[in-house]
Phi, psi and omega in degrees: 000126184281146179282164182302321179294310177306320182299334181280341179263120187299324182292340175269316183300323183253018175292135177299137184259338187217168183303319182298333190273344186263150186254100176202167191272353187243040181299318185297323178296313178295316184297319179298317179296323180293333181282339181228070187302330181293340179262001189297131179272186167272156186231153163242123175255118182233146170194142181288335179263144176282170171071027183255000177112006186297306183293321179299318179292318179306316180292321177301318178297314178298315181290325181292323177280330185069033181270161171297142180212158178216130181246136180229133172269110185289347177285336178266317184245079189256356186253185189295330182298321180294324180289319181288318188276337185242308189289307185297317180298321181286322181298324187266356177281150181291145176292151179274346186221014177087349181270154174303140173283156182237128172248119181261119179247097180290143177054041190293345176289353172278346182295143178293156175303318178300315180298315178300320180295321178292322177296320179304314179296323176295317178301324181283312187294322189245031183295338178279344185247345185213146170234154181250147166236117179258128170250141183203157174262336184225095185292346179292344180274352177272129182300148183305317181302324177286316175307318185289343180267000186235152167273123181266131175243124180259127184255006191297326187236068179298149180305115187290333175295315178295327177294316181296322177297314182297316179290324177303320178296316179295317182291322178299311181296335187246015178046054179258134179241158179145183182271097191287334179297310180290328179298311180293316181299325182295317186266345187307136004263017182281089182290327177297325175289330176295315181292320178295315178295328178297320178297320177297319180298317186294340177264005174099009180265113182290127181288331185291356176294337174295323178295317179302312181301319181292324179295316179297322182294320180297320180298323178291328176292317180297321181278357180059042178269075191287332175297317179293320179299311184297320180295318184288322181299321183269016179240037176083020179301135182274090186298313185297317183291321178298317183297319178296312178300318181292324177302309180295323176300316182295321180288330178287339187233015190288341177290322177285321178291324185103138184298320183292316178294320177297318179300316180301317182291319181296318178298317178298320177292322178295327175297319179294316181300318178301322182277347188293335176260011177259161180276066182233167173281093187293331178296321180288321175300313181300312182295319180302316180285330177293322176296328175289322181296321182296329176294320182290320180289000000 
Protein backbone atom coordinates (compact mmCIF):
# COMPACT_ATOMS: atom_id res chain seq x y z
CA UNK A 1 0.00 0.00 0.00
CA UNK A 2 1.47 3.33 -1.07
CA UNK A 3 1.96 6.12 1.45
CA UNK A 4 0.41 9.57 1.00
CA UNK A 5 3.79 11.01 -0.08
CA UNK A 6 4.34 8.25 -2.64
CA UNK A 7 0.87 8.85 -4.01
CA UNK A 8 1.85 12.42 -4.87
CA UNK A 9 4.68 11.22 -7.12
CA UNK A 10 3.35 9.75 -10.36
CA UNK A 11 6.23 7.29 -10.82
CA UNK A 12 5.33 5.81 -7.42
CA UNK A 13 1.55 6.19 -7.66
CA UNK A 14 1.48 4.36 -10.98
CA UNK A 15 4.25 1.85 -10.33
CA UNK A 16 2.88 -1.64 -11.14
CA UNK A 17 1.88 -3.61 -8.05
CA UNK A 18 1.20 -7.00 -9.64
CA UNK A 19 2.14 -9.04 -12.69
CA UNK A 20 -1.01 -8.06 -14.60
CA UNK A 21 -0.10 -4.37 -14.33
CA UNK A 22 3.36 -4.60 -15.87
CA UNK A 23 3.95 -4.44 -19.64
CA UNK A 24 6.36 -7.04 -21.01
CA UNK A 25 6.22 -10.06 -23.30
CA UNK A 26 7.03 -12.95 -20.95
CA UNK A 27 4.26 -12.86 -18.34
CA UNK A 28 3.39 -16.53 -18.77
CA UNK A 29 7.00 -17.55 -18.11
CA UNK A 30 7.17 -15.55 -14.87
CA UNK A 31 3.67 -16.62 -13.80
CA UNK A 32 4.58 -20.30 -14.16
CA UNK A 33 7.65 -19.86 -11.99
CA UNK A 34 5.65 -17.99 -9.34
CA UNK A 35 3.32 -20.98 -9.15
CA UNK A 36 6.30 -23.27 -8.51
CA UNK A 37 8.62 -21.19 -6.27
CA UNK A 38 10.85 -24.16 -5.40
CA UNK A 39 11.85 -24.33 -9.06
CA UNK A 40 12.36 -20.62 -9.58
CA UNK A 41 15.61 -19.90 -11.43
CA UNK A 42 17.82 -16.85 -11.51
CA UNK A 43 16.92 -14.12 -14.02
CA UNK A 44 18.53 -11.44 -16.10
CA UNK A 45 16.20 -8.54 -16.91
CA UNK A 46 17.73 -6.55 -19.74
CA UNK A 47 16.94 -3.50 -21.85
CA UNK A 48 19.14 -0.83 -23.37
CA UNK A 49 16.64 1.81 -22.30
CA UNK A 50 15.85 2.69 -18.67
CA UNK A 51 12.31 2.87 -17.31
CA UNK A 52 10.95 -0.26 -18.97
CA UNK A 53 9.90 -2.17 -15.84
CA UNK A 54 12.91 -4.28 -14.84
CA UNK A 55 13.07 -3.13 -11.23
CA UNK A 56 9.29 -3.14 -10.88
CA UNK A 57 9.09 -6.78 -11.95
CA UNK A 58 11.87 -7.75 -9.54
CA UNK A 59 9.90 -6.14 -6.71
CA UNK A 60 6.67 -7.85 -7.83
CA UNK A 61 8.35 -11.27 -7.83
CA UNK A 62 9.66 -10.79 -4.29
CA UNK A 63 6.31 -9.50 -3.02
CA UNK A 64 4.35 -12.27 -4.77
CA UNK A 65 6.52 -14.98 -3.26
CA UNK A 66 6.91 -13.34 0.14
CA UNK A 67 10.53 -14.44 0.19
CA UNK A 68 13.51 -12.95 1.99
CA UNK A 69 15.27 -10.48 -0.27
CA UNK A 70 18.26 -8.19 -0.51
CA UNK A 71 18.75 -5.45 -3.13
CA UNK A 72 22.15 -4.15 -4.11
CA UNK A 73 22.90 -1.40 -6.61
CA UNK A 74 25.90 -2.78 -8.44
CA UNK A 75 26.87 0.62 -9.81
CA UNK A 76 27.64 1.64 -6.20
CA UNK A 77 28.93 -1.70 -4.90
CA UNK A 78 30.62 -3.13 -7.97
CA UNK A 79 33.66 -4.94 -6.60
CA UNK A 80 34.59 -8.21 -4.95
CA UNK A 81 34.17 -6.80 -1.42
CA UNK A 82 30.44 -6.22 -1.99
CA UNK A 83 30.09 -9.84 -3.09
CA UNK A 84 31.96 -11.17 -0.08
CA UNK A 85 30.41 -8.89 2.52
CA UNK A 86 26.83 -8.70 1.29
CA UNK A 87 25.92 -11.36 -1.27
CA UNK A 88 27.66 -14.41 0.17
CA UNK A 89 26.55 -13.70 3.75
CA UNK A 90 22.93 -13.34 2.64
CA UNK A 91 23.08 -16.37 0.34
CA UNK A 92 24.37 -18.74 3.02
CA UNK A 93 21.87 -17.65 5.71
CA UNK A 94 18.80 -19.80 6.27
CA UNK A 95 15.47 -18.70 4.83
CA UNK A 96 12.88 -17.49 7.33
CA UNK A 97 9.98 -19.22 5.58
CA UNK A 98 11.39 -22.17 3.63
CA UNK A 99 11.38 -20.33 0.30
CA UNK A 100 14.42 -19.51 -1.73
CA UNK A 101 15.88 -16.14 -0.81
CA UNK A 102 16.26 -13.50 -3.53
CA UNK A 103 19.21 -11.22 -4.28
CA UNK A 104 18.44 -8.35 -6.66
CA UNK A 105 21.50 -6.84 -8.32
CA UNK A 106 20.50 -3.58 -10.00
CA UNK A 107 22.71 -2.29 -12.85
CA UNK A 108 24.66 -5.54 -12.71
CA UNK A 109 26.52 -4.72 -15.92
CA UNK A 110 28.60 -2.37 -13.72
CA UNK A 111 30.07 -5.29 -11.76
CA UNK A 112 33.76 -6.01 -12.28
CA UNK A 113 34.73 -9.30 -13.93
CA UNK A 114 36.31 -10.48 -10.66
CA UNK A 115 33.06 -9.78 -8.81
CA UNK A 116 31.05 -11.62 -11.48
CA UNK A 117 33.32 -14.66 -11.24
CA UNK A 118 32.75 -14.72 -7.49
CA UNK A 119 29.01 -14.47 -8.10
CA UNK A 120 29.13 -17.44 -10.45
CA UNK A 121 30.62 -19.59 -7.69
CA UNK A 122 28.04 -18.29 -5.20
CA UNK A 123 25.20 -19.12 -7.58
CA UNK A 124 26.45 -22.70 -7.83
CA UNK A 125 27.14 -23.23 -4.15
CA UNK A 126 23.86 -21.82 -2.80
CA UNK A 127 21.48 -22.61 -5.68
CA UNK A 128 19.12 -24.48 -3.34
CA UNK A 129 18.81 -21.50 -0.99
CA UNK A 130 18.91 -18.39 -3.20
CA UNK A 131 18.03 -17.11 -6.65
CA UNK A 132 19.28 -13.94 -8.30
CA UNK A 133 17.66 -11.20 -10.35
CA UNK A 134 20.16 -9.21 -12.40
CA UNK A 135 18.96 -6.01 -14.08
CA UNK A 136 21.17 -4.51 -16.77
CA UNK A 137 21.30 -2.21 -19.78
CA UNK A 138 24.12 -4.01 -21.57
CA UNK A 139 23.94 -7.79 -21.29
CA UNK A 140 27.22 -8.17 -23.21
CA UNK A 141 28.97 -7.00 -20.02
CA UNK A 142 27.57 -9.97 -18.08
CA UNK A 143 29.97 -12.92 -18.27
CA UNK A 144 28.78 -16.01 -20.15
CA UNK A 145 28.81 -18.35 -17.08
CA UNK A 146 26.28 -16.10 -15.34
CA UNK A 147 24.13 -15.72 -18.47
CA UNK A 148 24.02 -19.51 -18.87
CA UNK A 149 22.70 -19.89 -15.31
CA UNK A 150 19.83 -17.43 -15.80
CA UNK A 151 16.57 -17.06 -17.68
CA UNK A 152 16.88 -13.83 -19.69
CA UNK A 153 13.86 -11.55 -20.07
CA UNK A 154 14.12 -8.70 -22.59
CA UNK A 155 12.23 -5.50 -21.73
CA UNK A 156 13.40 -3.42 -24.69
CA UNK A 157 10.18 -3.40 -26.73
CA UNK A 158 7.05 -3.31 -24.56
CA UNK A 159 3.80 -3.53 -26.54
CA UNK A 160 3.26 0.07 -27.60
CA UNK A 161 -0.53 -0.35 -27.80
CA UNK A 162 -0.60 -1.50 -24.16
CA UNK A 163 1.70 1.39 -23.22
CA UNK A 164 -0.73 3.86 -24.82
CA UNK A 165 -3.61 2.34 -22.85
CA UNK A 166 -1.58 2.64 -19.63
CA UNK A 167 -0.69 6.29 -20.30
CA UNK A 168 -4.27 7.04 -21.40
CA UNK A 169 -5.46 5.89 -17.99
CA UNK A 170 -3.03 8.26 -16.26
CA UNK A 171 -4.06 11.14 -18.51
CA UNK A 172 -7.75 10.44 -17.95
CA UNK A 173 -7.39 10.35 -14.17
CA UNK A 174 -5.46 13.63 -14.19
CA UNK A 175 -7.46 15.45 -16.92
CA UNK A 176 -4.46 15.74 -19.25
CA UNK A 177 -5.13 16.53 -22.91
CA UNK A 178 -2.93 16.25 -25.99
CA UNK A 179 -1.69 13.95 -28.72
CA UNK A 180 -1.04 10.80 -26.74
CA UNK A 181 0.27 8.88 -29.77
CA UNK A 182 3.09 11.37 -30.40
CA UNK A 183 3.75 11.62 -26.67
CA UNK A 184 4.23 7.85 -26.26
CA UNK A 185 6.25 7.52 -29.46
CA UNK A 186 8.55 10.33 -28.32
CA UNK A 187 9.51 8.63 -25.03
CA UNK A 188 9.11 4.98 -26.08
CA UNK A 189 10.26 2.58 -24.67
CA UNK A 190 11.01 4.56 -21.49
CA UNK A 191 7.69 4.22 -19.68
CA UNK A 192 9.02 5.81 -16.49
CA UNK A 193 9.86 9.01 -18.42
CA UNK A 194 6.33 9.01 -19.85
CA UNK A 195 4.86 8.86 -16.36
CA UNK A 196 7.22 11.52 -15.02
CA UNK A 197 6.52 13.83 -17.99
CA UNK A 198 2.78 13.28 -17.49
CA UNK A 199 3.11 14.69 -13.99
CA UNK A 200 4.94 17.74 -15.38
CA UNK A 201 2.14 18.27 -17.91
CA UNK A 202 -0.50 17.95 -15.17
CA UNK A 203 1.30 20.79 -13.37
CA UNK A 204 1.17 23.04 -16.44
CA UNK A 205 4.51 22.34 -18.14
CA UNK A 206 4.03 21.73 -21.91
CA UNK A 207 6.00 18.70 -23.07
CA UNK A 208 6.30 19.80 -26.71
CA UNK A 209 8.89 22.44 -25.75
CA UNK A 210 11.45 19.67 -26.06
CA UNK A 211 10.54 19.26 -29.74
CA UNK A 212 10.94 22.99 -30.27
CA UNK A 213 14.36 22.88 -28.62
CA UNK A 214 15.42 19.98 -30.86
CA UNK A 215 14.31 21.86 -33.96
CA UNK A 216 16.31 24.89 -32.81
CA UNK A 217 19.32 22.65 -32.17
CA UNK A 218 19.00 21.20 -35.68
CA UNK A 219 19.00 24.73 -37.07
CA UNK A 220 22.26 25.37 -35.19
CA UNK A 221 23.72 22.29 -36.89
CA UNK A 222 22.66 23.54 -40.30
CA UNK A 223 24.18 26.97 -39.52
CA UNK A 224 27.36 25.32 -38.19
CA UNK A 225 27.06 27.34 -34.99
CA UNK A 226 29.42 25.09 -33.04
CA UNK A 227 29.91 27.43 -30.09
CA UNK A 228 26.17 27.37 -29.43
CA UNK A 229 26.06 23.60 -29.96
CA UNK A 230 28.90 23.02 -27.48
CA UNK A 231 27.30 25.30 -24.89
CA UNK A 232 23.94 23.51 -25.13
CA UNK A 233 25.44 20.02 -25.05
CA UNK A 234 27.35 20.74 -21.84
CA UNK A 235 24.30 22.38 -20.27
CA UNK A 236 22.27 19.21 -19.72
CA UNK A 237 21.16 18.62 -23.33
CA UNK A 238 19.35 15.27 -23.69
CA UNK A 239 21.58 13.58 -26.25
CA UNK A 240 19.75 10.25 -26.35
CA UNK A 241 16.34 11.87 -26.84
CA UNK A 242 17.70 14.13 -29.58
CA UNK A 243 19.30 11.20 -31.42
CA UNK A 244 15.96 9.38 -31.38
CA UNK A 245 14.07 12.50 -32.51
CA UNK A 246 16.63 13.25 -35.26
CA UNK A 247 16.49 9.64 -36.50
CA UNK A 248 12.71 9.90 -36.91
CA UNK A 249 13.11 13.34 -38.51
CA UNK A 250 15.51 11.90 -41.13
CA UNK A 251 13.11 9.11 -42.04
CA UNK A 252 10.18 11.51 -42.26
CA UNK A 253 12.17 13.76 -44.61
CA UNK A 254 14.62 11.45 -46.40
CA UNK A 255 13.08 12.07 -49.85
CA UNK A 256 13.81 15.79 -49.41
CA UNK A 257 17.24 15.25 -47.83
CA UNK A 258 18.25 12.65 -50.38
CA UNK A 259 18.94 8.96 -49.85
CA UNK A 260 22.76 9.21 -49.83
CA UNK A 261 22.81 12.08 -47.32
CA UNK A 262 20.18 10.38 -45.14
CA UNK A 263 22.26 7.19 -45.10
CA UNK A 264 25.39 9.04 -43.95
CA UNK A 265 23.46 10.87 -41.21
CA UNK A 266 21.79 7.70 -39.93
CA UNK A 267 25.17 5.94 -39.75
CA UNK A 268 26.58 8.83 -37.70
CA UNK A 269 23.55 8.71 -35.38
CA UNK A 270 24.02 4.95 -35.04
CA UNK A 271 27.61 5.57 -33.97
CA UNK A 272 26.41 7.96 -31.23
CA UNK A 273 23.86 5.38 -30.08
CA UNK A 274 26.54 2.69 -29.99
CA UNK A 275 28.71 4.79 -27.69
CA UNK A 276 25.82 5.88 -25.43
CA UNK A 277 26.00 2.70 -23.33
CA UNK A 278 29.79 2.66 -23.09
CA UNK A 279 31.94 4.29 -20.45
CA UNK A 280 32.99 7.19 -22.69
CA UNK A 281 32.64 10.96 -22.78
CA UNK A 282 29.41 10.93 -24.77
CA UNK A 283 29.33 14.72 -25.18
CA UNK A 284 32.60 14.70 -27.14
CA UNK A 285 31.50 11.75 -29.32
CA UNK A 286 28.19 13.50 -29.95
CA UNK A 287 29.72 16.86 -30.92
CA UNK A 288 32.27 15.17 -33.19
CA UNK A 289 29.52 13.33 -35.07
CA UNK A 290 27.30 16.41 -35.18
CA UNK A 291 30.14 18.30 -36.87
CA UNK A 292 30.31 15.53 -39.47
CA UNK A 293 26.53 15.71 -39.91
CA UNK A 294 26.77 19.46 -40.47
CA UNK A 295 29.03 18.76 -43.47
CA UNK A 296 26.40 16.43 -44.92
CA UNK A 297 23.56 18.90 -44.40
